C-alpha positions as CSV (number, residue, x, y, z in Angstrom):
1,X,-4.3,-14.2,-1.8
2,X,-4.2,-18.1,-2.1
3,X,-6.1,-20.2,-4.7
4,X,-9.8,-20.7,-4.1
5,X,-10.5,-24.0,-2.4
6,X,-12.5,-26.6,-4.5
7,X,-15.9,-27.4,-3.1
8,X,-16.7,-30.8,-1.7
9,X,-18.0,-33.4,-4.3
10,X,-21.5,-34.1,-4.3
11,X,-22.9,-37.5,-3.7
12,X,-24.1,-37.7,-7.3
13,X,-20.6,-36.9,-8.6
14,X,-19.0,-39.6,-6.4
15,X,-21.5,-42.1,-7.6
16,X,-20.9,-41.1,-11.2
17,X,-17.2,-41.5,-10.9
18,X,-17.6,-44.9,-9.2
19,X,-19.9,-46.1,-12.0
20,X,-17.4,-44.9,-14.6
21,X,-14.5,-46.7,-12.9
22,X,-16.6,-49.9,-12.7
23,X,-17.4,-49.7,-16.4
24,X,-13.8,-49.1,-17.3
25,X,-12.9,-52.2,-15.2
26,X,-15.5,-54.3,-16.9
27,X,-14.2,-53.2,-20.3
28,X,-10.6,-54.0,-19.3
29,X,-11.6,-57.4,-18.0
30,X,-13.6,-58.1,-21.2
31,X,-10.6,-57.1,-23.3
32,X,-8.3,-59.2,-21.2
33,X,-10.6,-62.2,-21.4
34,X,-10.8,-61.8,-25.2
35,X,-7.0,-61.6,-25.3
36,X,-6.7,-64.7,-23.1
37,X,-9.1,-66.6,-25.3
38,X,-7.3,-65.4,-28.4
39,X,-3.9,-66.3,-26.9
40,X,-5.2,-69.8,-25.9
41,X,-6.6,-70.4,-29.3
42,X,-3.3,-69.2,-30.8
43,X,-1.3,-71.4,-28.5
44,X,-3.6,-74.4,-29.2
45,X,-3.3,-73.7,-32.9
46,X,0.5,-73.3,-32.5
47,X,0.7,-76.5,-30.4
48,X,-1.5,-78.3,-32.9
49,X,0.6,-77.0,-35.8
50,X,3.8,-78.0,-33.9
51,X,2.5,-81.5,-33.2
52,X,1.5,-81.8,-36.8
53,X,4.9,-80.6,-37.8
54,X,6.5,-83.1,-35.4
55,X,4.4,-86.0,-36.7
56,X,5.2,-84.9,-40.2
57,X,8.9,-84.7,-39.4
58,X,8.8,-88.0,-37.6
59,X,7.0,-89.7,-40.5
60,X,9.5,-88.2,-43.0
61,X,12.3,-89.2,-40.7
62,X,11.2,-92.8,-40.6
63,X,10.7,-92.9,-44.4
64,X,14.2,-91.4,-44.8
65,X,15.7,-93.9,-42.3
66,X,14.0,-96.8,-44.1
67,X,15.3,-95.7,-47.4
68,X,18.8,-95.2,-46.0
69,X,18.7,-98.7,-44.6
70,X,17.5,-100.1,-47.9
71,X,20.3,-98.2,-49.8
72,X,22.9,-99.6,-47.4
73,X,21.6,-103.1,-47.3
74,X,23.4,-104.3,-50.5
75,X,26.7,-103.0,-49.1
76,X,26.1,-104.7,-45.8
77,X,25.2,-108.0,-47.5
78,X,28.3,-107.8,-49.7
79,X,30.5,-107.1,-46.7
80,X,29.0,-110.0,-44.7
81,X,29.4,-112.3,-47.7
82,X,33.1,-111.4,-48.1
83,X,33.7,-111.7,-44.3
84,X,32.1,-115.2,-44.3
85,X,34.3,-116.2,-47.2
86,X,37.4,-115.0,-45.3
87,X,36.4,-116.9,-42.2
88,X,35.6,-120.0,-44.2
89,X,39.1,-119.8,-45.8
90,X,40.7,-119.6,-42.3
91,X,38.5,-122.5,-41.0
92,X,39.3,-124.7,-44.0
93,X,43.0,-124.0,-43.5
94,X,42.8,-125.0,-39.8
95,X,40.7,-128.1,-40.6
96,X,43.2,-129.2,-43.3
97,X,46.1,-128.6,-40.9
98,X,44.4,-130.8,-38.3
99,X,43.6,-133.5,-40.9
100,X,47.2,-133.6,-42.2
101,X,48.5,-133.9,-38.7
102,X,46.8,-137.3,-38.4
103,X,45.9,-136.6,-34.8
104,X,43.6,-138.7,-32.7
105,X,42.9,-135.6,-30.6
106,X,39.1,-135.1,-30.2
107,X,37.5,-132.1,-31.9
108,X,35.4,-129.8,-29.7
109,X,32.1,-131.4,-30.4
110,X,29.7,-133.0,-28.0
111,X,29.9,-136.4,-29.7
112,X,33.7,-136.5,-29.8
113,X,34.1,-135.3,-26.2
114,X,31.6,-137.9,-25.0
115,X,33.6,-140.5,-26.9
116,X,36.8,-139.3,-25.3
117,X,35.4,-139.5,-21.8
118,X,34.0,-143.0,-22.4
119,X,37.3,-144.3,-23.9
120,X,39.4,-142.8,-21.1
121,X,37.1,-144.2,-18.4
122,X,37.5,-147.6,-20.1
123,X,41.3,-147.5,-20.0
124,X,42.9,-149.9,-17.5
125,X,44.4,-148.8,-14.3
126,X,47.2,-146.2,-14.7
127,X,50.4,-145.6,-13.0
128,X,51.1,-142.2,-11.4
129,X,53.0,-141.1,-14.4
130,X,50.3,-142.3,-16.8
131,X,47.5,-140.6,-14.8
132,X,49.4,-137.3,-14.9
133,X,49.9,-137.6,-18.6
134,X,46.2,-138.2,-18.9
135,X,45.5,-135.1,-16.8
136,X,47.9,-133.0,-18.9
137,X,46.5,-134.2,-22.2
138,X,42.9,-133.7,-21.0
139,X,43.8,-130.2,-19.9
140,X,45.1,-129.4,-23.3
141,X,41.7,-130.5,-24.7
142,X,40.0,-128.2,-22.1
143,X,42.1,-125.3,-23.3
144,X,40.8,-126.0,-26.9
145,X,37.3,-126.1,-25.5
146,X,37.8,-122.8,-23.6
147,X,39.2,-121.2,-26.8
148,X,36.1,-122.4,-28.7
149,X,33.7,-121.1,-26.0
150,X,35.3,-117.6,-26.0
151,X,35.2,-117.5,-29.7
152,X,31.5,-118.4,-29.6
153,X,31.0,-115.5,-27.1
154,X,32.6,-113.1,-29.6
155,X,30.1,-114.0,-32.4
156,X,27.3,-111.7,-33.3
157,X,24.7,-114.4,-32.4
158,X,25.6,-116.1,-29.2
159,X,24.3,-119.7,-28.7
160,X,24.1,-119.8,-24.9
161,X,22.7,-123.3,-24.9
162,X,25.6,-124.7,-27.0
163,X,28.1,-122.9,-24.8
164,X,26.6,-124.3,-21.6
165,X,26.6,-127.8,-23.2
166,X,30.3,-127.6,-24.0
167,X,31.2,-126.0,-20.7
168,X,29.5,-128.9,-18.9
169,X,32.3,-131.2,-20.2
170,X,35.0,-129.3,-18.2
171,X,34.1,-130.6,-14.7
172,X,33.3,-134.0,-16.2
173,X,36.8,-134.4,-17.8
174,X,38.7,-133.0,-14.8
175,X,36.8,-135.2,-12.3
176,X,37.5,-138.2,-14.5
177,X,41.2,-137.5,-14.5
178,X,41.4,-136.8,-10.8
179,X,39.6,-140.2,-10.3
180,X,42.5,-141.7,-12.3
181,X,45.0,-139.9,-10.2
182,X,43.3,-141.0,-7.0
183,X,43.3,-144.6,-8.2
184,X,47.0,-144.5,-9.0
185,X,47.6,-143.0,-5.5
186,X,45.6,-145.9,-3.9
187,X,47.8,-148.4,-5.8
188,X,50.9,-146.7,-4.5
189,X,49.7,-146.7,-0.9
190,X,48.6,-150.4,-1.1
191,X,52.1,-151.3,-2.3
192,X,54.0,-148.6,-0.4
193,X,56.5,-151.1,0.9
194,X,57.7,-151.7,-2.7
195,X,58.5,-148.0,-3.0
196,X,60.9,-147.7,0.0
197,X,64.1,-146.0,-1.0
198,X,67.2,-144.6,0.6
199,X,68.7,-145.8,3.8
200,X,72.3,-146.2,4.6
201,X,74.7,-144.1,6.7
202,X,72.3,-144.3,9.6
203,X,69.3,-143.0,7.7
204,X,66.0,-144.9,7.5
205,X,64.4,-145.8,4.3
206,X,61.4,-143.7,3.2
207,X,58.7,-143.5,0.6
208,X,58.9,-140.3,-1.3
209,X,58.1,-139.7,-4.9
210,X,57.4,-136.9,-7.3
211,X,56.2,-136.7,-10.9
212,X,55.1,-134.1,-13.3
213,X,53.6,-133.9,-16.8
214,X,53.6,-130.4,-18.3
215,X,52.6,-128.0,-15.6
216,X,50.8,-130.7,-13.5
217,X,52.9,-131.7,-10.5
218,X,52.5,-134.3,-7.8
219,X,54.7,-134.9,-4.7
220,X,53.9,-137.7,-2.2
221,X,55.3,-139.0,1.1
222,X,54.1,-142.1,2.9
223,X,54.8,-142.5,6.6
224,X,55.6,-146.2,6.7
225,X,58.3,-146.1,9.4
226,X,56.8,-144.4,12.3
227,X,59.8,-145.0,14.6
228,X,61.6,-142.3,12.7
229,X,61.0,-139.3,14.9
230,X,61.6,-135.7,13.8
231,X,61.0,-132.1,15.0
232,X,59.9,-131.3,11.5
233,X,60.2,-133.0,8.1
234,X,61.0,-131.3,4.8
235,X,59.4,-132.9,1.8
236,X,61.7,-131.3,-0.7
237,X,60.4,-131.5,-4.3
238,X,61.8,-128.1,-5.3
239,X,64.2,-129.4,-7.9
240,X,61.6,-131.2,-10.0
241,X,58.4,-129.7,-8.9
242,X,59.2,-126.3,-7.4
243,X,57.5,-127.4,-4.2
244,X,58.6,-127.8,-0.6
245,X,56.3,-128.9,2.2
246,X,57.5,-128.8,5.9
247,X,55.5,-131.1,8.2
248,X,55.4,-130.6,12.0
249,X,56.5,-133.3,14.4
250,X,53.0,-134.5,15.0
251,X,53.1,-136.3,11.6
252,X,55.8,-138.7,12.8
253,X,53.3,-140.9,14.6
254,X,50.5,-140.7,12.1
255,X,49.5,-143.5,9.7
256,X,49.1,-141.2,6.8
257,X,50.4,-140.2,3.5
258,X,50.8,-136.6,2.4
259,X,50.1,-135.6,-1.2
260,X,50.7,-132.2,-2.8
261,X,49.3,-131.6,-6.3
262,X,49.8,-128.4,-8.2
263,X,47.0,-128.0,-10.9
264,X,47.8,-125.2,-13.4
265,X,44.1,-124.4,-13.6
266,X,41.2,-123.4,-11.4
267,X,39.0,-126.5,-11.0
268,X,37.2,-124.9,-8.0
269,X,35.3,-122.4,-10.2
270,X,33.9,-125.2,-12.5
271,X,32.8,-127.2,-9.5
272,X,31.5,-124.6,-7.2
273,X,30.7,-121.6,-9.4
274,X,33.0,-119.1,-7.6
275,X,33.8,-115.9,-9.4
276,X,37.2,-115.2,-7.8
277,X,40.2,-114.9,-10.2
278,X,42.7,-117.7,-9.3
279,X,46.2,-117.0,-10.5
280,X,48.8,-119.8,-11.2
281,X,46.4,-122.6,-10.6
282,X,45.4,-124.5,-7.4
283,X,47.7,-126.2,-4.9
284,X,45.9,-129.2,-3.5
285,X,47.4,-130.4,-0.1
286,X,45.9,-133.7,1.1
287,X,46.4,-135.9,4.2
288,X,45.4,-139.5,3.2
289,X,44.8,-142.4,5.6
290,X,46.9,-145.5,4.8
291,X,45.2,-148.7,3.8
292,X,46.1,-151.9,5.8
293,X,49.7,-152.8,5.0
294,X,50.8,-156.1,3.5
295,X,52.2,-158.9,5.6
296,X,54.7,-161.6,4.6
297,X,53.7,-165.1,5.8
298,X,55.8,-168.1,4.8
299,X,56.8,-166.5,1.5
300,X,53.4,-165.2,0.7
301,X,52.5,-161.5,0.7
302,X,49.0,-161.0,2.2
303,X,47.1,-157.8,1.8
304,X,43.8,-157.0,3.5
305,X,41.4,-155.6,0.9
306,X,38.8,-153.2,2.3
307,X,36.4,-150.7,0.9
308,X,38.3,-147.9,2.6
309,X,41.6,-149.2,1.3
310,X,40.4,-149.1,-2.3
311,X,39.8,-145.3,-2.4
312,X,41.6,-142.2,-1.3
313,X,40.4,-141.5,2.3
314,X,41.3,-137.9,3.1
315,X,41.6,-136.3,6.5
316,X,41.5,-132.7,7.7
317,X,44.2,-131.1,9.8
318,X,44.3,-131.7,12.7
319,X,43.3,-135.3,12.2
320,X,39.6,-135.7,13.1
321,X,38.6,-132.1,12.4
322,X,35.2,-131.7,10.6
323,X,35.1,-130.3,7.2
324,X,35.4,-126.5,7.2
325,X,36.6,-126.2,10.8
326,X,39.7,-124.1,11.2
327,X,41.8,-124.8,14.3
328,X,44.1,-121.8,14.8
329,X,46.0,-123.7,17.6
330,X,46.9,-126.5,15.3
331,X,50.6,-127.1,14.4
332,X,51.4,-125.1,11.2
333,X,52.3,-126.8,8.0
334,X,54.9,-124.7,6.0
335,X,54.7,-124.5,2.2
336,X,57.0,-123.1,-0.4
337,X,55.8,-123.1,-4.0
338,X,57.3,-121.7,-7.1
339,X,54.6,-119.9,-9.1
340,X,54.4,-120.4,-12.8
341,X,55.9,-117.8,-15.1
342,X,53.7,-115.2,-16.7
343,X,51.7,-114.0,-13.7
344,X,51.1,-110.3,-13.0
345,X,51.2,-110.3,-9.2
346,X,52.4,-108.0,-6.5
347,X,54.5,-108.7,-3.5
348,X,51.4,-108.3,-1.3
349,X,49.4,-111.0,-3.1
350,X,46.6,-112.8,-1.3
351,X,46.9,-116.5,-0.6
352,X,43.6,-118.1,0.3
353,X,42.2,-121.5,1.3
354,X,38.9,-122.8,-0.2
355,X,36.3,-123.4,2.5
356,X,34.6,-126.6,1.4
357,X,31.4,-126.0,3.4
358,X,30.8,-122.3,2.7
359,X,32.1,-122.5,-0.9
360,X,34.3,-119.5,-0.7
361,X,37.9,-118.5,-0.6
362,X,39.3,-117.2,2.8
363,X,42.6,-116.2,4.2
364,X,41.7,-117.4,7.8
365,X,44.0,-120.5,8.0
366,X,46.8,-118.9,6.0
367,X,49.6,-116.9,7.7
368,X,53.2,-115.7,7.2
369,X,52.8,-115.1,3.5
370,X,55.9,-114.0,1.7
371,X,56.5,-113.7,-2.1
372,X,59.9,-113.2,-3.8
373,X,59.3,-111.4,-7.1
374,X,62.6,-112.5,-8.6
375,X,62.5,-116.2,-7.8
376,X,58.7,-116.4,-7.9
377,X,58.8,-118.4,-4.6
378,X,55.7,-118.2,-2.5
379,X,56.0,-119.1,1.2
380,X,53.2,-119.4,3.7
381,X,51.9,-121.5,6.6
382,X,48.5,-123.2,6.9
383,X,46.6,-124.9,9.6
384,X,44.1,-126.4,7.1
385,X,44.5,-128.8,4.2
386,X,42.7,-128.8,0.9
387,X,42.7,-126.3,-1.9
388,X,45.0,-123.3,-1.6
389,X,45.7,-120.6,-4.3
390,X,46.7,-117.1,-5.1
391,X,43.3,-115.4,-5.4
392,X,42.7,-111.9,-6.9
393,X,39.5,-109.9,-7.0
394,X,38.2,-110.3,-10.6
395,X,37.2,-106.6,-10.5
396,X,40.8,-105.4,-9.9
397,X,41.0,-104.0,-13.4
398,X,37.3,-103.0,-13.7
399,X,35.9,-100.6,-14.4
400,X,38.0,-99.0,-17.1
401,X,39.2,-95.4,-16.8
402,X,39.1,-94.9,-20.6
403,X,39.5,-96.7,-23.9
404,X,40.4,-95.8,-27.5
405,X,40.7,-97.1,-31.0
406,X,43.1,-95.8,-33.6
407,X,44.0,-97.2,-37.0
408,X,47.4,-97.2,-38.5
409,X,49.3,-98.8,-41.4
410,X,52.2,-101.2,-41.3
411,X,54.5,-100.7,-44.4
412,X,53.9,-103.8,-46.6
413,X,51.7,-105.4,-43.9
414,X,48.3,-103.9,-44.3
415,X,46.0,-102.0,-41.9
416,X,45.9,-102.4,-38.2
417,X,44.0,-100.9,-35.3
418,X,45.3,-100.2,-31.8
419,X,42.8,-101.0,-29.1
420,X,43.8,-99.4,-25.7
421,X,42.1,-99.8,-22.4
422,X,43.3,-97.9,-19.3
423,X,42.5,-99.9,-16.2
424,X,43.1,-98.8,-12.6
425,X,46.5,-100.5,-12.9
426,X,47.7,-100.6,-16.5
427,X,47.3,-99.3,-20.0
428,X,46.6,-102.4,-22.0
429,X,47.1,-102.0,-25.8
430,X,46.2,-104.8,-28.3
431,X,47.1,-104.5,-31.9
432,X,44.5,-106.0,-34.2
433,X,45.7,-107.0,-37.6
434,X,44.0,-107.5,-41.0
435,X,44.6,-111.3,-40.8
436,X,42.3,-111.7,-37.8
437,X,45.0,-112.1,-35.2
438,X,46.1,-109.8,-32.3
439,X,49.3,-108.9,-30.5
440,X,49.7,-107.4,-27.1
441,X,52.0,-104.4,-27.1
442,X,51.5,-103.0,-23.6
443,X,51.9,-103.1,-20.6
444,X,55.6,-103.7,-20.7
445,X,55.5,-106.0,-17.7
446,X,58.2,-108.7,-17.5
447,X,55.7,-111.4,-16.8
448,X,53.9,-110.7,-20.1
449,X,57.1,-110.9,-22.3
450,X,56.1,-114.4,-23.6
451,X,52.5,-113.3,-24.3
452,X,53.7,-110.1,-26.1
453,X,55.7,-112.4,-28.5
454,X,52.6,-114.3,-29.6
455,X,49.9,-113.5,-32.2
456,X,46.5,-114.9,-31.1
457,X,42.8,-114.6,-31.9
458,X,40.9,-111.8,-30.0
459,X,39.4,-114.3,-27.6
460,X,42.6,-116.1,-26.9
461,X,44.6,-113.0,-26.2
462,X,42.0,-111.7,-23.7
463,X,41.7,-115.1,-22.0
464,X,45.5,-115.2,-21.7
465,X,45.5,-111.8,-20.1
466,X,42.9,-113.0,-17.6
467,X,45.0,-116.0,-16.8
468,X,47.9,-113.8,-16.2
469,X,45.9,-111.6,-13.8
470,X,44.5,-108.8,-16.0
471,X,40.8,-109.5,-16.4
472,X,39.3,-107.7,-19.3
473,X,36.4,-110.2,-19.7
474,X,33.6,-108.7,-17.6
475,X,30.2,-110.4,-17.3
476,X,26.8,-109.1,-16.3
477,X,27.1,-110.5,-12.8
478,X,30.1,-108.1,-12.3
479,X,27.9,-105.1,-12.5
480,X,26.5,-104.9,-8.9
481,X,30.0,-104.9,-7.4
482,X,31.9,-103.0,-10.2
483,X,32.6,-99.3,-9.5
484,X,33.3,-96.5,-12.0
485,X,36.4,-94.5,-11.4
486,X,35.9,-91.9,-8.7
487,X,32.4,-93.2,-8.0
488,X,31.3,-93.2,-4.3
489,X,29.3,-96.4,-4.4
490,X,29.5,-99.8,-6.2
491,X,27.2,-100.8,-9.0
492,X,26.9,-99.8,-12.6
493,X,24.2,-99.6,-15.2
494,X,24.8,-102.0,-18.0
495,X,24.0,-100.8,-21.5
496,X,21.1,-102.7,-23.1
497,X,22.3,-105.6,-25.3
498,X,20.9,-104.0,-28.4
499,X,22.9,-100.8,-27.7
500,X,26.1,-102.7,-27.0
501,X,25.6,-104.8,-30.1
502,X,25.0,-101.7,-32.3
503,X,28.1,-100.0,-30.9
504,X,30.2,-103.0,-31.4
505,X,29.2,-103.3,-35.1
506,X,29.3,-99.6,-36.0
507,X,32.5,-98.6,-34.1
508,X,34.4,-101.6,-35.4
509,X,33.3,-101.0,-39.0
510,X,34.5,-97.4,-38.8
511,X,37.6,-98.1,-36.8
512,X,39.7,-98.7,-39.9
513,X,39.4,-95.0,-40.8
514,X,38.4,-93.1,-37.6
515,X,39.8,-92.6,-34.1
516,X,37.4,-93.4,-31.3
517,X,37.7,-92.3,-27.6
518,X,35.6,-92.9,-24.6
519,X,33.4,-90.2,-23.1
520,X,33.0,-89.2,-19.5
521,X,29.3,-88.8,-20.1
522,X,28.7,-92.4,-21.2
523,X,28.1,-94.1,-17.8
524,X,25.5,-91.5,-16.8
525,X,23.2,-91.9,-19.8
526,X,21.4,-95.0,-18.7
527,X,20.9,-98.4,-20.3
528,X,19.3,-97.2,-23.5
529,X,21.8,-94.6,-24.6
530,X,25.5,-94.4,-25.0
531,X,28.0,-91.9,-26.3
532,X,31.5,-92.0,-27.8
533,X,33.9,-89.4,-29.2
534,X,35.0,-89.8,-32.9
535,X,37.1,-88.0,-35.4
536,X,38.7,-88.8,-38.8
537,X,42.1,-90.3,-38.2
538,X,45.2,-88.6,-39.6
539,X,47.2,-91.8,-39.6
540,X,47.0,-92.1,-43.4
541,X,47.5,-88.4,-44.2
542,X,50.4,-87.4,-42.0
543,X,48.3,-84.7,-40.3
544,X,49.0,-82.8,-37.2
545,X,46.3,-84.4,-35.0
546,X,44.6,-81.0,-34.5
547,X,41.1,-82.1,-35.5
548,X,38.7,-82.0,-32.5
549,X,36.6,-85.0,-31.6
550,X,32.9,-85.0,-32.3
551,X,30.3,-86.6,-29.9
552,X,28.1,-89.3,-31.3
553,X,25.1,-90.8,-29.5
554,X,23.7,-94.3,-30.1
555,X,20.3,-94.7,-28.4
556,X,17.0,-96.5,-28.7
557,X,14.9,-94.7,-31.3
558,X,11.9,-94.7,-29.1
559,X,13.9,-92.7,-26.5
560,X,15.0,-90.1,-29.0
561,X,13.5,-86.6,-28.9
562,X,11.8,-87.0,-32.3
563,X,10.1,-90.2,-31.2
564,X,9.0,-88.6,-27.9
565,X,7.7,-85.6,-29.7
566,X,5.5,-87.8,-31.9
567,X,4.7,-91.0,-30.0
568,X,2.9,-93.8,-31.7
569,X,4.1,-92.9,-35.2
570,X,6.6,-95.8,-35.4
571,X,10.2,-96.9,-34.8
572,X,13.1,-96.9,-37.2
573,X,14.5,-100.1,-38.7
574,X,16.5,-102.0,-36.0
575,X,15.1,-99.8,-33.2
576,X,18.5,-98.0,-32.6
577,X,19.5,-94.6,-34.0
578,X,22.8,-92.7,-34.3
579,X,23.4,-89.0,-34.2
580,X,26.0,-86.3,-33.7
581,X,25.3,-83.9,-30.8
582,X,26.6,-80.6,-29.5
583,X,28.5,-81.9,-26.4
584,X,32.0,-81.7,-25.2
585,X,34.3,-83.4,-22.6
586,X,35.4,-80.1,-21.0
587,X,35.2,-80.1,-17.2
588,X,33.4,-76.8,-17.3
589,X,30.3,-78.4,-18.8
590,X,28.0,-79.9,-16.2
591,X,25.3,-81.3,-18.4
592,X,25.4,-83.5,-21.5
593,X,24.4,-81.6,-24.6
594,X,21.8,-83.6,-26.6
595,X,21.0,-81.1,-29.4
596,X,21.9,-82.2,-32.9
597,X,24.9,-80.7,-34.7
598,X,23.8,-78.2,-37.3
599,X,22.9,-79.7,-40.7
600,X,22.9,-83.2,-39.3
601,X,20.1,-85.7,-38.6
602,X,19.6,-89.0,-36.8
603,X,20.6,-92.0,-38.9
604,X,20.3,-95.7,-38.8
605,X,24.1,-96.0,-39.4
606,X,26.8,-94.1,-37.7
607,X,28.8,-93.9,-40.9
608,X,26.0,-91.9,-42.5
609,X,26.3,-89.4,-39.7
610,X,30.0,-89.1,-40.2
611,X,29.6,-88.3,-43.9
612,X,28.9,-84.7,-42.8
613,X,32.2,-84.3,-41.0
614,X,34.6,-86.7,-42.9
615,X,36.4,-86.6,-46.2
616,X,35.5,-88.8,-49.1
617,X,38.9,-90.5,-48.7
618,X,38.0,-91.6,-45.1
619,X,34.6,-93.0,-46.1
620,X,36.3,-94.7,-49.1
621,X,38.7,-96.5,-46.9
622,X,35.8,-97.7,-44.7
623,X,33.8,-99.0,-47.7
624,X,36.8,-100.3,-49.6
625,X,36.0,-103.9,-48.6
626,X,39.6,-105.0,-47.9
627,X,39.3,-104.3,-44.1
628,X,36.4,-106.6,-43.3
629,X,38.4,-109.1,-41.3
630,X,40.2,-106.4,-39.4
631,X,36.8,-104.8,-38.5
632,X,35.5,-108.2,-37.4
633,X,38.6,-108.6,-35.2
634,X,38.0,-105.3,-33.6
635,X,34.3,-106.1,-33.1
636,X,35.3,-109.3,-31.3
637,X,37.6,-107.4,-28.9
638,X,34.9,-104.9,-28.2
639,X,32.2,-107.5,-27.7
640,X,34.3,-109.5,-25.2
641,X,35.8,-106.6,-23.2
642,X,32.6,-104.5,-23.2
643,X,34.0,-101.0,-22.8
644,X,30.6,-99.3,-23.5
645,X,29.2,-100.8,-20.3
646,X,32.3,-100.9,-18.1
647,X,33.8,-97.5,-18.8
């Protein structure tokens, strides 16, 4: 027989069970609420305790950083004093050498440059040879000025006002000299009949002349005898000037002169502010209207003097064209120019004409460009006259792929540091020496052979590389168009000036004993933070180079985690903090590791961070005091080439 079935619950039983369940639920809710309140109170207490701990840590950190700075200050002051003494000795030596040379050459000061301009303007009319000598001499002064400016830009405190005042002299001096050249040209044209040469064997006399002074070259042809017809006319100045101009037959009937001037510098940038990189100088091709010719009357030579005849009256090609108008149907003028030595150019170089109205370089009127790498002969045709040059994008070698610093010793020659920059085209290595001079050791390009044999200041060697076609002197205005390697779009974020300055100082100071290497994370950290890899060098110990790099971060203190955890407590001395973090360059890591390395803390000075991973010998070499000038030389290289922003 089966079990006895339970009877149906009564209404009272059901109500009792329901009431019991409700009471249990109320108890559970009350217990949960008590637990929630207790948890919230505990969390608030923990958060309060954490904030108090963070504020306490931040306060202690700022006190520690202040003390660290104060402890380091006497060492810094002694280092700066010794560096200033070294620089003064060099400056005194240069000044004494200039004094004993008994030269009338103006020094690069505003007063002496103004005096030079005034005295040169007051000089009487010059011949063509004298005007070119004046141009060449003035250009050598401008080279001194450029050297001074770039040296000023490598100083820790940059006086932009003084730099601008000095740079303002460049266009003034060049325009002054070109005015002298134009006046000499006018004198030749007014007396062109006195310059007729040649003739004999059925050939007509002609007016052709060429002169040069240094690397400034002028070739001129005056069409006095317009009965002399030709299909084309070669103005062959190749032997003396490395210049050949072939005129079409239309010139045979024109009352004009043709003048070709090769300036070894870029006067366009100074006048119009263009940013293009001009290589090998500017070729100025001008068509000049002839003044009224002289007439002989009863033994007298009569010349009609007009306002137009007393100045160079240039014409566009074809004659009558308005400024900036390019006539593709015009007869082509052929040119052959031998480019100067020392230019790093490719066979597919770009020849451009300067548009005087739009203020830009363009290839529109230039065709049939050919360049012979062996002979350095550049051939092209043009349907426009004016300024023509080999023009390269100034960002060709920007941004950098990587950079590095590594110290080494020369037996009997003191310490040196190799500074290497890998650009999209070359690996450029500059050897900085303890005497404040630098030497280019790579690339091993034939055009740079002469430069590699020189020892120059940091600014001069970088400026020489730029003139040769390798621009490692970026400026802020390059940032919008610059592009990081493998980036999809143009534009980079420049590091804040305070961050760049701190890196320049810290890295250069430590470069005499540590190897530094760029990091792939750097360009993604924003303007207020930068990172670089560092390790103790084995150059002085004969090691095996097996030590791994550590990652150091230099950032605004107010952006650091300890400052963000305790806002309003204060900012460290100098406002910039250094630290070692747990991050690596490995491709498997997708995020930058910002956690501090165990047993390390943020410091005002990077060297203080490295004390935890470096030997006493390494820190001793840094603080030894005999590498101050070398460290200063490295700082100049870093400040001018700006790897922390452009890599």
